[in-house]
PATITI-791465 format. One record per residue (C-alpha): residue in one letter; x, y, z. Coordinates in steps of 0.2 Angstrom, whole numbers, padded with zeros to 4 digits, always signed. Each point is the difference from the previous one (the first is absolute). Example, Ala and Ser with C-alpha at 12.3 -4.5 7.8 and 13.67 -1.06 7.14 Angstrom:
# PATITI-791465
a+0062-0022+0039/s+0006+0017-0003/
***
This chain:
# PATITI-791465
m+1213+1204+0163/k+0003-0006-0018/r+0003+0018-0006/v+0013+0003+0014/l+0009-0017-0005/r-0001+0005-0019/a+0009+0017+0004/f+0013-0009+0011/l+0004-0013-0014/k+0001+0014-0013/s+0012+0010+0012/h+0010-0015+0004/m+0003-0005-0018/y+0004+0019-0004/s+0013+0000+0013/l+0008-0016-0007/q+0000+0006-0018/n+0005+0018+0004/r+0016+0000+0010/e+0005+0018-0002/e-0017+0006+0005/t-0001-0012+0015/m+0017+0006+0006/k-0005+0019-0002/w-0016-0004+0011/i+0011-0009+0013/l+0012+0015+0000/t-0014+0012+0002/n-0011-0008+0012/l+0012-0011+0011/k+0014+0013+0001/v+0014-0012-0003/e+0017+0001-0008/k+0000-0004-0019/q+0010-0016+0002/d-0012-0006+0013/a-0015+0004-0012/a+0009-0009-0014/k+0003-0015+0011/t-0018+0000+0006/v-0006-0001-0018/e+0013-0013-0005/v-0006-0011+0014/l-0019+0004-0004/v+0002-0005-0018/k+0010-0016+0005/i-0012-0007+0013/a-0017+0007-0004/a-0013-0012-0009/r-0003+0009-0016/n-0019-0005+0000/g-0002+0004+0019/i-0002-0018+0005/a+0012-0005+0013/s+0007-0017-0002/d-0004-0014+0013/t+0018+0001+0006/a+0000+0018+0003/i-0016-0001+0010/q+0007-0015+0010/n+0016+0009+0003/a-0010+0015+0007/l-0010-0011+0012/d+0006-0005+0018/p+0009-0016-0003/t-0009-0008+0015/a-0017+0004-0008/k-0009-0015-0007/r-0009+0011-0014/t+0003-0001-0018/r-0003+0013-0014/k-0017-0008-0004/d-0005+0004+0018/l+0005+0018-0001/v-0001+0007-0018/d-0014+0001-0013/y+0005+0007-0017/t-0017-0001-0008/l-0003+0019-0002/l+0018+0002-0006/r-0002-0014-0013/e-0016+0008-0006/i+0009+0017-0002/h+0014-0009-0010/q-0013-0007-0011/e-0008+0017-0003/l+0016+0008-0003/g+0007-0014-0011/i+0014-0004+0012/r+0006-0018-0001/
***
């Protein structure tokens, strides 16, 4: 699991740091118009957590508003934080 999570984090960070490459990937694989790919990358860069850890607000917003659960009930970032430490990410 840790290897998969590390690979995801690296690809996530690459996507945010390399907008042109990300847009090319979207154009090729999602078969959308160039302006839609550009907008997708713009939104991704704007809303994505750079370190891969979603904010409490983002998690709460994704939950059913009637649910009585909190982030602490649903999310465990232990492995991701270990990977951050191994990769020197703050």
